[in-house]
N, C-alpha and C positions, 0 to 999 in steps of 0.2 A: 504494500500500500504506500509506503514511503517513497519507493522508487517511482511509482506511478504519479504521486503528487509532485515530486521534484521534476518530473518530465512534463508537468502541466497537462496531463491527460484530459482530454475532453471528448466525449462526456466522461465523467468520473462515476463509473458504475460500481455499485457495491451490492454483492449478493445478499438477499434477505431484505427484511423490512427495517433493519437497524435496531430492533428492540432486543435482539439476543444480548445477553449479559455475560461478560467474561471477567476474569481476574488477571490483570496484566502486571508483570513484575519486571523491573529494570534489571539488566544482567548483573550489574555490580551488587545489587541486593541479593540476587540468587546465589552468587558466588560467596558472599558473606555468610549466608545461611548454610551453604554446603560446608564451608570451612568451620563454622561453629559446630556442626555435627561431627566433622572429622576430628576436631580437637576434643569434643566432649566424649561421653561414654555411649556411643552409638551401639545398639545391640541388634541391628538388622530389622527392627520394627519399623513399619512404614511411617513416614513423617511428611506432612505437607509443608512446603516452603512456598509462600505466595505473598502478594501484597495484601490480600484480604479485603480489597475495596472493589465493590461491584461497579463495572463500567459498561455501559451499553455500546454496541458497535457504532451507533450514531454518534455518541460522545467521542469515541476514539477517532472516527472519521473527521469530525469537526476539529479536534486537536491536531491531527496530522496535517490537514489542509491549512490550518492557521500557521503552524510551525514552518511548513514548506512554502508559505506565502502563495498558495494557490487559491484563487478567489472563485473558482467554479462551484456551483451548487451541486452537491452529490445527488446521484440518481440511484435510489434503492430499488432493487429488482426482486420483489417478493416471489417471482416465479422460479427463482434459482434456489437450490437447496441450502439449508442451514443445518445446524446441529442442535444439540440439547439447548433449550432456550435460556437456561440459567445455570452457570457453572462458576461458583466462587468457593474457594477452599477455606477451610477452618484451620487456622494456625495455632490454636490453643495448645496442642500437644508439643509442637516445636518450641513455642515460646516458653512453655513450662520447663522443658528438658534442657534447652540450649540457649535461652535468652531471646529477646525480641530483636528481629533484624531491622535494618533500615527500611524505610518505605519512601522511596523517591517518588514525588508526585508525577502523575502521568505526563503532563506537559514538559516538565524538566527532563524526564527520561526520554521522551520522544525528541526533544531538542538535542540532548547529548548523542542520541543515536544518529540523528541527521548530521550533526557535526562529524561524528566518526565516519559515517558513510561517505560524506563528501571528501574528507581528508584521505580516505583510502580507495576511492573510486579508481584512481589512476593505477592502482596496484592489482587490478583485476579481481577485486573483491565484490564487484557489482552483483555477481550471481551467487553470493553466499546463501546457502539453503538453510541449514540449521546446525546447531550443536546442542546436544542434550545429554545431561547425565542420566543414565538409565538406572544405575544401582550403586549405592554406596554401602559398603559393608565393612564392619570392623570385627575381626575375630579376636579371640583372647590374646593371640600372639602378634598379629600384624594387621595393618589397615590395608584394605583392598579397594580400589576404585575401578569399577567397570563402566566404561562410557561408550555410548553410541556416537560416532562422529562422522561427519561427511566433509570431504574436501580439505582444503588447505588449513582452515581454522581448526578443524577437529584434530588433524595430525599434529599441529603446533601445540594445541592444548594437551594432548596426550604426551607429547615429548616433554613439555614443561613439567607436568606432574611427575613423570618418570625421573626427570633429572633434578628436580628441586623439592622433593618431598620424600617422606618415608613410605609413600604409598607404593604398593605393587599394582601396576597399571595393566589392565587388559582392555583391548578394544580393536578397532579396525586395523591398526598398524602395529599392534603389539601382541605378543605371545599367542 
């Protein structure tokens, strides 16, 4: 969506009616949460790491268009598929066990993401798909990080954790 807004796409079509609600988290906040878990006494019990703030897709689109300085009116297409209408995670367990993580406001997070995107666009990062931690597990003897990664960013993240932590790293490019 950011790439489309920066390229001033017209019409700016968004699937669904804009009422779907999601929980968006800025990447630095997610990493902080993951590190808190790794430092803490993680026991392989599932834990949510999220912002915990419900945001409609309509609100997200408005923020993205504002930050990208794209003045087009978005066109919501309710004939296109959407997913579960409301998905916001409960952080109570994570906050209790590992402490409260930072909550970067949506507009600030989008602004930082746009700055990052523009600063790295010349390095062929335009088509970055995603990087996601799939499982963090700590055994009694050692910490293990299993990650699902794609592309250049995923490989670099895996290499970073392998070289700069006591984690045993498994993933696309490792073991």
